[in-house]
N, C-alpha and C positions, 0 to 999 in steps of 0.2 A: 303659357307653355314656353319653354326657351327651346332654342334650336335643338338640346340635348335630349328634348322628350321629357326633361323632368319638371315639375310643377314648382314654381318658386315660393318660398313661404312653408308654413307649417302644412303639414299633411292631417286633412281632417279624419281620415281613416285610423291613425295612430293615436291621435288625441281623443278620439271617441271612446276607445276601448281601454286606454289608461285611467286609473283610479286618480281622483285628484290629489295633489301633495297635500302632505299636512304642512301647518304653519312653520313647522321646524324646517322641514325638507326645502318649502318656498324660500324660506328668509337664507339657509345656506345656500341654495343655488343663487340668490341674489348677492351674498356676500362673496361667493366664489368668483361670479361675473365681475364683480366691482375690483376687487384685488387682481384680476387678469386685465382688467382694463388699466388700471393703475400701472402694472408693468409694462403694458403696450405703450403707455404714455411717458415711460421712462426715456432719457436720451443717452445711449442708444437703449431701444426698446429690449424688454428682457422676455423671456417666456417663463413658466412656472419651475421648469427642471434646472433654470440657471440661476434661480433666487436662491437667497440664502435666509439666517435669520435677520442679518442688517436691514433687508429689505423690508421685512415684517415690521421690524421697529419704526422703519422710516414712515411705513403705511400707516402704522397707529398714529404717530406724530402728525401725518399729513391728515388725519380724521379729526383730528381737534379741531380744526377751523370749522368744523360743523356741528360741534358740540352743543348741549343746552346745559351743562352743569356748571354753573359759576363756580370757580376755584380761586379763592381769595388768597392773595400773594401775602407775603410774610410782613409787609410795611401797611398793608392795609388795616384802617381801624377796626374793620368787622372781621380780622383773621381769628379764628378759633372760636369765633360766635356759631353757634346752632342756627340761631334765626336772627339775622342781622336786621337792624332796624331803618335801613335804608338803601338806595342803589349806590354802586361804587364802580369804578373803572375796570375792575378786576377781569381777567379774561373768562370765555366760555369755554369749557373742554368737554371731552367725551367722558361720561360718568365711567368709574372702574368696572362696575358691573356690566355696562354695556361691552366694553373692550375684552373683559373676561370670556362674556358669553361669545363673541364674535370669535375670538381665537379659538372656542371648541369647536365652534362649527366649521372653521375653516382647516382646522386640524383634521377632522372627519373629512370633510371634502377633499383634501389633498390625497389622502389614503384612498378614499373611493374613485377618484380619478387617476387612479395607476401610481400614485406616490407611495415610495418605499418608508415604511414606519421609521427605521434608523435614521432616514436623512430627511424627515419631516422638519422643515424650519420652523413651523407652528407649535412644535414641540421641544424646541431649544431652551434649556437652561437658562439663556438670557431674556427670552420672552417671559418667563415665569418671575425673574428679579423685576424685569421693568414694570410687570403688572403688580407686584407686589410694593415698588416705590410708588406708583400711581394710587393705589389704594391706602398705603400710609400718609401720604401727602395730601390726599383728598379728605381723610378722615382727621387730619391734624387742622387743616385750613377750616373745617367746620367745626372743630372743637368735639368732635364726637370719636373716642378712641373705637378702632375696629376691633372686635372680638369675634372670633369665628363660632358658630353657633355648635355647641355641643350636643351629640346625640344623647338623647336620656336613654339610660340604660334601664331595663325592666327589671327591678330587684323584688325580692317577696314583700318589702315592705312597701313599695309602690304598688304592688297587685293588690295588698290588703288593705291598704288605706283607703277606704271608700267611705263615703258620707253614712253615719249612723246616726239616726233621730235622737236617740236616747243618748247618745255620748255628747251631744251640743245642743244640749236643753238650756233654755234661757233661766236665769236665776231671778 
């Protein structure tokens, strides 16, 4: 106990009654804490209300150094090849899907922590443009065009086209 009569650390009484966080909620909390630490490490240190979309873009670029996705550069012999035949010196980056999910979690955490939706730096159009550029450049570097998955519409043809043994008999 400290002099104030408060126990240092976490309280076992509150953690015992709280249900365990889901994987998503745990990841969102970790991401929020990581972003907050990133802002505090800036010179001068920043707080979340003082940050803008530019700081979010810098954060995503900063995270590239911890990426595990090989992104071939324009001059690389493996550029545009989905399955390269050997190693190269191209950089490792954060995968587009990871960044997209991260921004989604941070966008939600911002508002859950008192941020106003209209000023959410994670929801800024520049973030969406950056993510689109990352997605397109990574797809091009791998030689795999990105196509958005289309939702299948349930039509009468789809519903009625079931397998009928009599229609598919062998000749």
